[in-house]
N, C-alpha and C positions, 0 to 999 in steps of 0.2 A: 619428424626428420626421416628422409628416405634411407633406404639401405645403402651402406657404403660399399662400393666395389673394391676400391684400393686407396691406400694412403701413401703419399710420397713425401719424404722429408729431404730438404736441401739445407745444409748448414755450412757456413763459412766460419772456420775456427779462428779465434783471435790468437793471443799469445800463449794460452795454456790449452793444450790438446788433450786427447784421451785415446785409450786403446779401443780397438774394435772388439766385439761387434756392438753396434749401436742397437738399442732395443726400445720398443714401445711396449706399453702395457695396455692392451685393448680388451675392454670388458673384463678386466681382472687377470688376463693371461699375458705373461711376458713373451714377446715374440722378437726374434732377430729380423732385422730388415733384410730383404733380398735385393738382387739386382744392384748390388753395391758398386759405386764408382767413386774414385778418389779416396781420401783418407781424412781422419780427424786430427792429423798432426798440426802443430801450430802453423797458421797462415795458409791452410789448405781448405779445399772444398770437398764435402762429402755429400753423396746423394744415395738414397736407398728407398725401397718401397715394399709394401706388403699388400697382398690381395686378401681382403677380409670377407667380402660377400655377406655382410651381416649388418644388423642395426647397431649403431654405436651408442652405448650407454656411458662409456668412459674411454678416454684415450689419453695416455700420458707418455711423454718422452722421458726415459730414465737417464739419470745422471751417471757419472762414472762410478766404478767400485772404489776408487781412491782418488784423492786430489780434487781438482776442479776442472770443468770444461768451460772455457770462455768461448762463447759463440758470438761472433761479430754480426751475423745475419742468420735468421732462421725463418724458413718458409715451409709451410705444410699444405699440401694440396689433397683435397678429398675428391675422388671421382665417384659419381653416383650412378653411372651407367648411361646407356644409349638414350638420347633425348633430354637428358638433364645436364645443366651446366655444372662444371667443376667449381669448387670453392677453394680459394687459396687464402690462408691466414699468414700474414707477414708480421712476425713478432719482433723484428729488429734484433737488437743485441740483448743477450741474456747470459747469465753465468749459472751453471748447475754444479752444485757441490756433490760430493760423494753421497750416494744414496738418495739424492733428491729426485722428485717426480714433478714434471711440469705438465699441467693440463693443456693439451693441444687440441682438444675438441671444441673448446670455447674460443671464439675469435678474440683477438686482442682488442683492448679499448681503442676507440678512434683517436687519432692524434689531437692533441690540444694545442691551442695557440692563443696568444693575446692579440687583441684588436687595438 
C-alpha cells in the first residue's frame, strides 16, 4: 500500500446527529479532522480531512462519546500523492454507537444482488 497523503471524510447524517469534533484514529492516534465544513446535526452534511503523510496500518472513524450517530451516507477518500489515483470507499448507511470504531481503511464489500 502506498503512503497516504490525506484522508477526506464526507458524511450525511440521518435522524440522529452528533457533536463535533469528528475524529479518526490513524495508526493508533486519535486525530481531529481539519478543514471542516458543515455539521453532524440531523439531516446535515459534514466534510473534513486530515493530512497524514504516512503509511496506513489502521484507520478508524470514531463514534460519538454518547448516544448514536446515524449516517445516511459515508464516503472516505484516500489521496496518495502526485501520479497516483485517489481511492474512494463508499460505505452507504451506517450507525455508530457511543465509543464505537469503524474500520475505514478496508473497502466495503461489493454490493450484492440476486439474478
